[in-house]
N, CA, C and O of each residue as an XYZ file, in Angstrom:
564
protein
N     -15.742     23.040     21.286
C     -16.153     21.883     20.487
C     -16.161     21.076     21.656
O     -15.442     21.002     22.652
N     -17.629     20.238     21.074
C     -18.234     19.108     22.075
C     -18.872     18.122     20.768
O     -18.834     18.131     19.538
N     -19.384     17.406     21.702
C     -20.936     16.906     20.582
C     -22.067     16.536     20.877
O     -22.710     16.418     21.920
N     -22.177     16.422     20.172
C     -24.170     15.847     20.794
C     -24.421     15.074     20.904
O     -23.600     14.225     21.251
N     -25.458     14.821     20.743
C     -26.389     13.380     21.753
C     -25.935     12.360     20.237
O     -25.347     11.300     20.453
N     -26.236     12.745     18.823
C     -26.058     12.061     17.496
C     -24.572     12.127     17.662
O     -24.387     11.100     17.009
N     -23.720     12.383     17.898
C     -22.328     12.234     17.905
C     -22.373     13.398     16.660
O     -21.679     12.817     15.826
N     -22.538     13.938     16.395
C     -22.704     15.393     15.687
C     -21.488     16.646     16.010
O     -21.930     17.501     16.777
N     -20.040     16.890     15.553
C     -19.357     17.732     16.391
C     -20.307     19.120     16.734
O     -21.343     19.462     16.162
N     -19.904     19.505     17.374
C     -20.788     21.339     16.889
C     -19.489     21.666     17.988
O     -18.805     21.112     18.849
N     -19.753     23.485     17.034
C     -18.475     23.770     16.653
C     -19.577     25.520     17.346
O     -20.714     25.664     16.897
N     -19.000     26.610     18.388
C     -19.948     27.106     19.137
C     -18.686     28.481     19.401
O     -17.555     28.178     19.781
N     -19.047     29.857     19.161
C     -18.481     30.584     18.803
C     -19.266     31.895     18.760
O     -20.249     32.157     18.065
N     -18.481     32.839     19.852
C     -19.605     34.356     19.777
C     -19.769     34.828     18.566
O     -19.178     34.250     17.654
N     -20.613     35.997     18.265
C     -20.528     36.178     16.786
C     -21.473     37.967     17.403
O     -22.293     38.051     18.317
N     -21.090     38.817     16.746
C     -21.762     40.568     17.151
C     -23.192     40.838     16.302
O     -23.326     41.222     15.140
N     -23.697     40.668     16.802
C     -25.261     41.286     15.826
C     -24.904     42.568     15.606
O     -23.916     43.178     16.015
N     -25.848     42.942     14.883
C     -25.773     44.608     14.508
C     -25.761     45.376     15.215
O     -25.633     46.587     15.036
N     -25.930     44.644     16.397
C     -26.246     46.162     18.079
C     -24.408     45.875     18.332
O     -23.732     46.729     18.906
N     -23.965     44.932     17.953
C     -22.891     44.674     18.763
C     -22.716     44.053     19.592
O     -21.637     44.147     20.176
N     -23.942     42.903     20.133
C     -24.337     42.967     20.886
C     -23.709     40.690     20.798
O     -24.071     39.838     19.986
N     -22.758     40.561     21.988
C     -21.909     38.690     21.591
C     -23.146     38.363     21.338
O     -24.141     38.872     21.853
N     -23.104     37.236     20.286
C     -24.785     36.848     19.966
C     -23.643     35.246     19.854
O     -22.475     35.390     19.493
N     -24.142     33.972     20.177
C     -23.516     32.348     20.139
C     -23.898     31.820     18.780
O     -25.099     31.672     18.555
N     -23.096     31.546     17.931
C     -23.482     30.947     16.851
C     -22.923     29.141     17.216
O     -21.876     29.045     17.857
N     -23.439     28.191     16.914
C     -23.632     27.039     16.909
C     -24.124     26.141     15.473
O     -25.155     26.262     14.811
N     -23.086     25.310     15.311
C     -22.942     25.193     13.929
C     -22.315     23.464     14.536
O     -21.351     23.215     15.261
N     -23.423     22.427     13.816
C     -23.642     21.091     14.089
C     -23.158     20.468     12.346
O     -23.700     20.407     11.242
N     -21.772     20.080     12.979
C     -21.593     18.890     12.005
C     -21.948     17.032     11.487
O     -21.194     16.211     12.009
N     -22.593     16.707     10.916
C     -22.243     15.450     11.445
C     -21.839     14.366     11.201
O     -22.519     13.973     10.252
N     -21.116     13.596     11.481
C     -20.268     12.498     11.617
C     -19.749     12.099     10.197
O     -20.707     12.520      9.548
N     -18.918     11.592      9.292
C     -18.591     10.405      8.861
C     -18.838      9.328      8.768
O     -17.969      8.570      9.200
N     -20.238      8.616      8.115
C     -20.576      7.715      8.419
C     -20.520      6.922      6.734
O     -20.760      5.737      6.506
N     -20.331      7.437      6.243
C     -20.410      7.431      4.671
C     -18.634      6.475      4.361
O     -17.485      6.853      4.589
N     -19.167      5.186      3.775
C     -17.546      4.158      3.185
C     -17.330      4.289      2.247
O     -18.117      4.219      1.302
N     -16.039      4.553      2.212
C     -15.445      5.166      0.825
C     -15.335      3.899      0.172
O     -15.227      2.759      0.624
N     -15.415      4.595     -1.616
C     -15.286      3.403     -2.595
C     -13.859      2.792     -2.708
O     -12.724      3.258     -2.613
N     -14.207      1.964     -2.869
C     -12.765      0.367     -3.170
C     -13.940     -0.905     -4.443
O     -14.695     -1.832     -4.150
N     -13.558     -0.318     -5.768
C     -13.658     -0.984     -6.814
C     -13.016     -1.597     -7.465
O     -12.245     -0.971     -8.194
N     -13.009     -2.780     -7.520
C     -11.557     -3.465     -9.264
C     -12.282     -3.200    -10.439
O     -13.488     -3.361    -10.621
N     -11.432     -2.777    -11.219
C     -12.203     -2.754    -12.389
C     -11.374     -3.993    -13.347
O     -10.406     -4.575    -12.856
N     -11.775     -4.257    -14.493
C     -11.096     -5.088    -15.479
C     -10.164     -5.815    -15.313
O      -9.337     -5.927    -16.219
N     -10.043     -6.416    -14.290
C      -9.796     -8.013    -14.019
C      -9.436     -9.171    -14.687
O     -10.408     -9.372    -15.415
N      -8.454    -10.255    -14.930
C      -8.179    -11.458    -16.089
C      -9.568    -11.895    -15.032
O      -9.819    -11.833    -13.829
N     -10.306    -12.391    -16.373
C     -11.664    -13.345    -15.141
C     -10.848    -14.783    -16.046
O     -10.683    -15.718    -15.262
N     -10.554    -14.963    -16.880
C      -9.736    -16.127    -16.775
C      -8.045    -16.518    -15.883
O      -7.315    -15.611    -15.484
N      -7.742    -17.844    -15.740
C      -7.024    -18.316    -15.433
C      -5.179    -17.347    -15.711
O      -5.064    -16.911    -16.856
N      -4.553    -17.209    -15.231
C      -2.884    -16.260    -15.808
C      -1.689    -17.197    -15.816
O      -1.139    -17.655    -14.815
N      -1.463    -17.350    -16.690
C       0.026    -17.935    -16.643
C       1.189    -17.211    -16.188
O       1.616    -16.149    -16.640
N       1.795    -18.121    -14.948
C       2.564    -18.264    -13.661
C       3.967    -17.066    -14.988
O       4.359    -17.268    -16.137
N       4.370    -15.464    -13.543
C       5.509    -14.977    -15.490
C       4.933    -13.901    -15.229
O       5.677    -13.056    -14.731
N       3.049    -13.375    -15.492
C       2.564    -12.609    -16.251
C       3.022    -11.459    -14.887
O       3.515    -11.841    -13.826
N       2.755    -10.197    -15.193
C       2.182     -9.378    -13.563
C       0.624     -8.302    -14.512
O       0.209     -7.656    -15.474
N       0.471     -8.750    -13.511
C      -1.409     -8.624    -13.624
C      -1.219     -7.316    -12.813
O      -0.721     -7.042    -11.722
N      -2.107     -6.301    -14.266
C      -2.109     -5.295    -12.899
C      -3.624     -5.146    -12.297
O      -4.374     -5.976    -12.810
N      -4.144     -4.459    -11.520
C      -4.722     -3.891    -10.794
C      -4.934     -2.896    -10.542
O      -4.170     -2.116     -9.973
N      -6.787     -2.550    -11.168
C      -7.517     -1.489    -11.763
C      -8.516     -0.773    -11.016
O      -9.233     -1.686    -10.607
N      -8.844     -0.041    -10.727
C      -9.949     -0.149     -9.614
C      -9.590      1.650     -9.152
O      -8.698      2.464     -9.389
N     -11.005      1.609     -8.304
C     -11.060      2.885     -7.444
C     -10.974      3.033     -5.905
O     -11.682      2.265     -5.253
N     -10.197      3.923     -5.239
C      -9.522      3.544     -3.507
C      -9.812      5.191     -3.281
O      -8.809      5.892     -3.416
N     -11.123      5.919     -2.938
C     -11.558      7.675     -2.627
C     -12.613      6.856     -1.883
O     -13.194      5.774     -1.796
N     -12.417      8.569     -1.221
C     -13.664      9.234     -0.234
C     -12.772     10.308      0.210
O     -11.544     10.359      0.280
N     -13.843     11.293      0.538
C     -13.681     12.870      0.654
C     -13.102     13.252      1.522
O     -12.943     14.468      1.633
N     -12.370     12.032      2.817
C     -11.810     11.812      3.688
C     -10.584     11.101      3.771
O      -9.776     11.128      4.700
N     -10.515     10.346      2.514
C      -8.919      9.867      2.615
C      -8.183      9.523      3.622
O      -7.284     10.343      3.809
N      -8.184      8.410      4.555
C      -6.536      7.751      4.766
C      -6.139      7.299      3.673
O      -5.747      8.060      2.788
N      -6.171      5.736      3.500
C      -4.957      5.163      2.759
C      -6.045      3.727      2.504
O      -6.912      3.458      3.335
N      -5.817      2.817      1.125
C      -5.820      1.825      0.783
C      -4.608      0.662      0.880
O      -3.419      0.826      1.158
N      -5.101     -0.173      0.658
C      -3.971     -1.663      0.972
C      -4.742     -2.668      0.125
O      -5.917     -2.942      0.368
N      -3.904     -3.325     -1.089
C      -4.322     -4.197     -1.704
C      -3.212     -5.340     -1.148
O      -2.010     -5.195     -0.926
N      -4.297     -6.846     -0.970
C      -3.584     -7.575     -0.197
C      -3.964     -9.108     -1.232
O      -5.057     -9.141     -1.799
N      -3.123    -10.124     -1.369
C      -3.265    -11.067     -1.990
C      -3.330    -12.266     -1.124
O      -2.269    -12.201     -0.502
N      -3.930    -13.272     -0.741
C      -4.591    -14.700      0.054
C      -4.682    -15.446     -0.748
O      -5.249    -15.310     -1.832
N      -4.106    -16.400     -0.312
C      -4.139    -18.384     -0.936
C      -2.753    -18.866     -0.473
O      -1.710    -18.214     -0.524
N      -2.964    -20.462      0.117
C      -1.883    -20.774      0.275
C      -1.736    -20.721      1.680
O      -0.649    -20.721      2.258
N      -2.898    -20.673      2.244
C      -2.443    -19.893      4.269
C      -1.592    -18.662      4.455
O      -1.190    -18.395      5.587
N      -1.246    -17.784      3.282
C      -0.332    -16.578      4.050
C      -1.141    -15.727      2.773
O      -1.691    -16.120      1.744
N      -0.824    -13.739      3.651
C      -1.268    -13.000      3.259
C       0.001    -12.382      2.457
O       1.163    -12.592      2.806
N      -0.348    -11.635      1.400
C       0.598    -10.520      0.844
C       0.090     -9.431      0.856
O      -0.893     -9.193      0.154
N       0.527     -8.713      1.487
C       0.291     -6.953      0.995
C       1.125     -6.381     -0.922
O       2.273     -6.361     -1.367
N       0.106     -6.116     -1.340
C       0.418     -5.741     -2.718
C       1.116     -4.074     -3.229
O       1.915     -3.610     -4.042
N       0.161     -3.612     -2.099
C       0.131     -2.422     -2.486
C      -0.405     -1.687     -0.413
O      -1.451     -2.029      0.138
N       0.636     -0.737      0.235
C      -0.509     -0.102      1.160
C       0.301      1.034      0.678
O       1.521      1.101      0.530
N      -0.863      2.147      0.404
C      -0.509      3.470      0.249
C      -1.829      4.575      0.660
O      -3.015      4.275      0.795
N      -1.263      5.774      0.786
C      -2.102      6.803      1.466
C      -2.818      7.929      0.042
O      -3.640      8.836      0.173
N      -1.996      7.336     -1.515
C      -2.694      8.185     -2.178
C      -4.190      7.734     -2.634
O      -4.460      6.735     -3.301
N      -4.798      8.381     -2.291
C      -6.936      7.963     -3.375
C      -6.270      7.977     -5.068
O      -5.489      8.652     -5.739
N      -7.118      6.810     -5.212
C      -6.974      6.746     -7.124
C      -8.209      6.973     -7.732
O      -9.075      6.115     -7.562
N      -8.458      7.931     -8.388
C     -10.281      7.773     -9.413
C     -10.366      6.891     -9.646
O     -11.299      6.131     -9.391
N      -9.583      6.729    -10.114
C     -10.077      4.791    -11.181
C      -8.514      4.607    -12.302
O      -8.363      5.417    -13.217
N      -8.157      4.222    -12.221
C      -6.474      3.776    -12.338
C      -5.892      2.600    -11.654
O      -6.532      1.691    -11.126
N      -4.639      2.714    -11.721
C      -3.613      1.752    -11.631
C      -3.471      1.538     -9.858
O      -2.772      2.243     -9.130
N      -4.417      0.260     -9.375
C      -4.043      0.820     -8.209
C      -2.381      0.289     -7.696
O      -1.561      0.980     -7.091
N      -2.241     -0.972     -8.101
C      -1.138     -1.779     -8.165
C      -0.914     -3.091     -8.977
O      -1.843     -3.798     -9.368
N       0.883     -3.444     -9.273
C       0.032     -5.461     -9.630
C       1.042     -5.935     -9.139
O       2.114     -5.774     -8.556
N       0.080     -6.786     -9.731
C       0.865     -8.856     -9.021
C       1.849     -9.093    -10.117
O       1.567     -9.159    -11.314
N       3.051     -9.214     -9.576
C       4.079     -9.969    -10.599
C       4.123    -12.194    -10.146
O       4.982    -12.824     -9.529
N       3.208    -12.542    -10.608
C       3.027    -13.808    -10.827
C       4.055    -14.787    -10.508
O       3.749    -15.699     -9.739
N       4.946    -14.743    -10.872
C       5.845    -15.139    -10.638
C       6.569    -15.398     -9.067
O       7.388    -16.236     -8.689
N       5.994    -14.482     -8.483
C       6.222    -14.605     -6.931
C       5.612    -15.449     -6.027
O       5.925    -16.006     -4.975
N       4.544    -15.370     -6.824
C       3.552    -17.142     -5.932
C       3.548    -18.289     -6.756
O       4.193    -18.521     -7.778
N       2.735    -18.953     -6.161
C       3.029    -20.654     -6.836
C       1.410    -20.671     -6.698
O       0.559    -20.374     -5.859
N       1.512    -21.341     -8.391
C       0.253    -21.676     -8.848
C      -1.079    -22.191     -7.954
O      -0.954    -23.044     -7.076
N      -2.366    -21.569     -8.286
C      -3.021    -21.510     -7.425
C      -4.032    -20.582     -7.499
O      -4.057    -19.718     -8.376
N      -5.075    -20.724     -6.432
C      -6.202    -19.561     -6.465
C      -6.093    -19.085     -5.842
O      -5.758    -19.718     -4.840
N      -6.248    -17.145     -5.587
C      -6.321    -16.046     -4.750
C      -7.184    -15.233     -4.477
O      -7.827    -14.732     -5.400
N      -7.387    -14.950     -3.425
C      -8.194    -13.465     -3.214
C      -7.181    -11.877     -2.931
O      -6.563    -11.230     -2.086
N      -7.550    -11.919     -4.159
C      -7.427    -10.103     -4.273
C      -8.354     -9.554     -3.441
O      -9.540     -9.843     -3.600
N      -8.005     -8.801     -2.569
C      -8.928     -7.438     -1.281
C      -8.157     -6.817     -1.867
O      -7.029     -7.031     -2.312
N      -9.057     -5.724     -1.850
C      -8.946     -3.781     -1.745
C      -9.760     -3.972     -0.315
O     -10.616     -4.812     -0.038
N      -9.333     -3.156      0.312
C      -9.673     -2.308      1.442
C      -9.384     -1.025      1.481
O      -8.185     -0.755      1.415
N     -10.405      0.162      1.599
C      -9.777      1.574      1.460
C     -10.331      2.156      2.891
O     -11.516      2.023      3.199
N      -9.550      2.694      3.590
C      -9.921      3.470      5.025
C     -10.334      4.747      4.815
O      -9.897      5.076      3.712
N     -11.100      5.852      5.424
C     -10.937      6.970      6.178
C     -10.336      7.469      6.770
O      -9.287      6.940      7.135
N     -10.773      9.089      7.285
C     -10.557      9.407      8.683
C     -10.458      8.736      9.758
O      -9.612      8.348     10.564
N     -12.559      8.673      9.363
C     -13.487      8.216     10.821
C     -13.023      6.787     11.336
O     -13.078      6.247     12.441
N     -12.442      6.307      9.834
C     -12.219      5.396     10.717
C     -13.359      4.161      9.492
O     -13.170      2.961      9.294
N     -14.157      4.809      9.067
C     -15.039      3.776      8.013
C     -13.551      2.939      6.972
O     -12.394      3.235      6.673
N     -14.720      1.550      6.684
C     -13.572      1.433      5.416
C     -14.634      0.974      4.133
O     -15.642      1.598      4.465
N     -14.830      0.579      3.444
C     -14.944     -0.178      2.403
C     -14.116     -0.764      1.557
O     -13.263     -0.088      0.983
N     -14.245     -2.248      1.322
C     -13.974     -3.288      0.221
C     -14.830     -3.424     -0.596
O     -16.002     -3.074     -0.734
N     -13.481     -4.460     -1.592
C     -13.447     -4.887     -2.826
C     -13.031     -6.412     -2.665
O     -12.350     -6.804     -1.717
N     -13.575     -7.362     -3.833
C     -12.283     -8.672     -3.616
C     -12.894     -8.960     -5.291
O     -13.888     -8.607     -5.925
N     -11.686     -9.797     -5.558
C     -11.873    -11.224     -6.345
C     -11.022    -11.873     -6.626
O      -9.864    -11.502     -6.429
N     -11.400    -13.365     -7.324
C      -9.938    -13.810     -7.549
C      -9.270    -13.759     -8.713
O      -9.357    -13.201     -9.807
N      -8.429    -14.671     -8.019
C      -7.086    -14.904     -8.922
C      -6.692    -15.909     -9.244
O      -6.296    -16.455     -8.214
N      -6.443    -16.924    -10.574
C      -6.165    -18.117    -10.069
C      -4.641    -18.089    -11.638
O      -4.425    -18.034    -12.849
N      -4.057    -18.181    -10.265
C      -2.429    -18.756    -11.459
C      -2.450    -20.011    -11.445
O      -2.757    -20.801    -10.552
N      -1.740    -20.315    -13.591
C      -1.796    -21.571    -13.359
C      -0.341    -21.535    -13.488
O       0.251    -20.457    -13.543
N       0.426    -22.952    -13.552
C       1.731    -23.662    -13.636
C       2.482    -22.757    -15.096
O       1.812    -22.199    -15.965
N       3.242    -22.784    -15.073
C       3.990    -21.918    -16.766
C       4.252    -23.858    -17.562
O       4.385    -24.937    -16.985
N       4.228    -23.568    -18.758
C       3.690    -25.073    -19.035
C       5.847    -25.229    -19.585
O       6.736    -24.677    -20.234
N       5.703    -25.785    -19.159
C       7.333    -26.307    -20.035
C       7.323    -26.434    -20.990
O       6.396    -26.980    -21.587
N       8.443    -25.942    -21.567
C       9.124    -25.931    -23.319
C       8.943    -26.635    -23.902
O       9.826    -27.354    -23.433
N       8.309    -27.531    -25.048
C       8.232    -28.725    -25.626
C       9.793    -29.113    -26.436
O      10.380    -28.290    -27.138
N      10.357    -30.680    -26.142
C      11.362    -30.592    -27.081
C      11.155    -31.956    -27.813
O      10.828    -33.108    -27.527
N      11.492    -31.276    -28.826
C      11.100    -32.033    -29.954
C      12.114    -33.447    -29.716
O      13.152    -33.250    -29.085
N      11.730    -35.342    -30.379
C      12.764    -36.220    -29.886
C      13.364    -36.247    -30.845
O      12.973    -35.731    -31.892
N      14.830    -37.069    -30.656
C      15.386    -37.402    -32.005
C      14.639    -38.324    -32.779
O      13.970    -39.315    -32.487
N      14.942    -37.707    -33.921
C      14.851    -38.492    -35.015
C      13.438    -37.744    -35.362
O      13.156    -37.903    -36.549
N      12.648    -37.109    -34.771
C      11.473    -36.363    -35.850
C      11.849    -34.977    -36.437
O      11.074    -34.398    -37.199
């Protein structure tokens, strides 16, 4: 196995022709330069109340898939929501338990990596609102 000048992998093997003579066979396989698919779908478009569990759906795939990571960044820190080595064609990537986060604006980022180190990215914003205080009736009402 060797690399040509374009980075393709060359496989060389001896085969026999119809006269029984050794004949070199070279197969060139181009390098993987295609980014994996990273898509987020069906996310809430409005702010969500703290305490709600938000289902994160989407796609994390590639012919040479290695892993995906879903993170939530806000308030000066980043939390890993999911780190998986299983592709998701179109389905549940993970879930965010908003009770674990302070109210505020967060960036949700999906990063998909393939075996060649190529990455695909998708991101969206998630706004978490404080949970409203219950109303207490005043005496005499």
